[in-house]
N, C-alpha and C positions, 0 to 999 in steps of 0.2 A: 696358430699366432703368426705374425708375419711384424719384421722389421720395418718401422715406419721408416728410418733415414738408410739410403746406402750410403755406404765408407769405402773408403780405397785400401786394400791391404797387399802387402809389399812381401813377396813370398820369395826367400831361399830354397831353389832346390836339390836333391842332394849333390845332383852333380856341380853347384854351385850356380848354374844360372839364376837368374833373376827374371820376377815378374811382377807384375802391379797387376790385382784382379779388383775391378768394380763389385762391390755384393749386387745385389737383385731385392727386391722388398720380400719377395716370399723365406728367404733365405733369413732364419733368426740365429745359426751358427756358424762358427768359423767354421766347422766341417763340411757344412755345407755346402760352402764357397769354394772350399779348394776342394770337395768330390766332384762336385759338379763341374768345374775348370779343368779338369783329370790334373791334378797337381800330387798324385804319386800319394794320396790316400784312401786306403782300403775300408773302412768305414767298417769294418763286415758285419758288427752289433746293429749297424743303422745309426749310430748314436746313442746307445742305453747305457754306455758307459761298463762294460760289460767285456771288452776284448784290448783294450792299448791300440788297436790300428789305426788310429787316426792322432797317435802322439806327433807333435810340434814341438818347438824349442821359440820360447818367447824370446824375442827382443830385450835387453837388458834395462833400456829406457820404460817398457811398457806394462814391465814387469808391476809397478804399484796399481794401473790401473785395471787391474782386474781383482776379481775376487779371490781369497783364499782358495786352497784345491780342500774338498771336502774328502773326509775319509775312504771313500771309495775311489777316488780317481787317482789318489795317493796310491792305496794301496795295488791300484794297477799300475799305476808306474815305477814304483820304488822295483819292480821285479824285470824292470827293462833292462838288456844291456845298456843301451844309452840316456838312462835316467841322471838328468840335472838336479839335483836338490832345487833350486832354486828357480831354471829355466822351463823344467819339462811342464807339459798341459795336453791334456786329452783334449782335442780340435774341438770336439760334441761338447762339452764340457765349459765351454768358452762362446757366452753370449754375448752376440753383436750389439753396438749401442752405441750413438752419435759420438762419444767418450772416446773408441776406438778407431775413429778416422784418421787413417795412417799405421795402423798398425803394423809391426815389423814379424815375420816367422820366418825359421827355420824348417822344412820338413828333416823329422829324428831321422834317421840312416835304420834299412831295414833289421828287423831281428833276424 
């Protein structure tokens, strides 16, 4: 499956530096963009929602544009030291769509 629309993603790194990334049509999740652009996402499980090494914090204004976390994502995240009940997401579970053009995220601190 591929994303039909390229979108811009505003990323704040762990050190505070900021980058604007452009997704490619073959990238269907936020994790794929962050991993491909070497943004500090390990993605050990390859996007299967089983490791939480793609943890990001979604900017407050973008939270309403995302679907709720499912039970598995919630369980993985709640055990992370830097879990934020409102903002934490696994980037592998954030599907790219035209509605997310301009999405802003912070790479979660390393565990």
